C-alpha positions in Angstrom: 35.5 23.2 4.1 33.5 22.3 7.2 29.8 22.8 7.4 28.4 25.0 10.0 25.9 23.7 12.6 23.1 25.5 10.8 24.0 23.9 7.4 24.2 20.5 9.1 20.8 21.0 10.7 19.3 22.1 7.3 20.6 19.0 5.6 19.2 16.8 8.4 15.8 18.5 8.2 15.8 18.1 4.4 16.6 14.4 4.6 13.8 13.9 7.2 11.4 15.7 5.0 12.4 13.6 1.9 11.8 10.4 3.9 8.4 11.6 5.1 7.4 12.4 1.5 7.8 8.8 0.4 4.4 7.3 0.3 3.7 3.8 -1.0 3.8 3.3 -4.8 0.4 2.7 -6.3 1.9 0.7 -9.2 3.8 -1.6 -6.8 0.7 -2.1 -4.6 -1.5 -3.1 -7.6 1.1 -5.4 -9.1 1.6 -7.2 -5.8 -2.2 -7.6 -5.4 -2.4 -8.8 -9.0 -0.2 -11.8 -8.3 -1.2 -12.5 -4.6 -4.5 -11.0 -3.5 -4.1 -8.9 -0.3 -0.3 -8.4 -0.7 -0.8 -4.9 -2.0 -2.7 -3.9 1.1 -0.1 -5.6 3.2 2.6 -3.5 1.4 0.6 -0.3 2.3 0.2 -1.3 5.9 -3.4 -2.3 5.9 -3.0 -5.6 7.7 -6.7 -6.3 8.3 -7.7 -5.7 4.7 -4.8 -7.8 3.6 -5.9 -10.8 5.7 -9.5 -10.4 4.6 -8.7 -10.4 0.9 -6.2 -13.2 1.2 -8.7 -15.3 3.2 -11.6 -14.6 0.8 -9.5 -15.4 -2.2 -8.2 -18.6 -0.7 -11.7 -19.6 0.2 -13.0 -18.9 -3.3 -10.0 -20.6 -4.8 -10.7 -23.8 -2.8 -14.4 -23.6 -3.9 -13.3 -23.6 -7.5 -11.9 -27.1 -7.1 -14.5 -28.7 -4.9 -17.7 -27.1 -6.1 -16.9 -25.3 -9.3 -18.6 -22.2 -8.2 -15.5 -20.5 -6.8 -14.7 -18.8 -10.1 -17.8 -16.7 -9.7 -16.5 -15.5 -6.4 -12.8 -15.5 -7.1 -12.8 -12.9 -10.0 -14.9 -10.2 -8.3 -13.0 -10.6 -5.0 -9.7 -10.5 -6.9 -10.7 -7.3 -8.7 -11.9 -5.7 -5.4 -8.5 -6.6 -4.0 -6.8 -4.7 -6.8 -9.0 -1.6 -6.2 -8.4 -1.9 -2.4 -4.6 -1.9 -3.0 -4.8 1.1 -5.3 -6.9 3.0 -2.7 -4.6 2.1 0.2 -1.6 3.3 -1.8 -3.3 6.5 -2.7 -4.3 7.0 1.0 -0.6 6.4 2.0 0.5 8.9 -0.6 -1.9 11.6 0.6 -1.0 11.0 4.3 2.7 11.6 3.5 1.9 14.8 1.6 -0.3 16.1 4.4 2.5 15.2 6.9 5.0 17.2 4.9 2.7 20.1 4.4 1.9 20.3 8.2 5.6 20.2 9.0 6.3 23.1 6.6 3.9 25.3 8.4 
């Protein structure tokens, strides 16, 4: 049984819509940032925020060994990195939903 052109186009449109709906996973973004600060933002496509958090955490990590004060910087920066990854993933999710809604009419 062969598909008509109209059915083929409907399947193609549904597949495009399904791919557009896929935002970034909040859980994956937070887990990535938990282990490597800035990686969750990188996963979500926020390159600048990823570089900033990675650089700040690296700087504070180095300060832990040389001056001992880095722990006071590292923990809040690490925590802010987790929140940033969560917000970036939520933003990605809402962008994909808005894109789908606008394509539906």
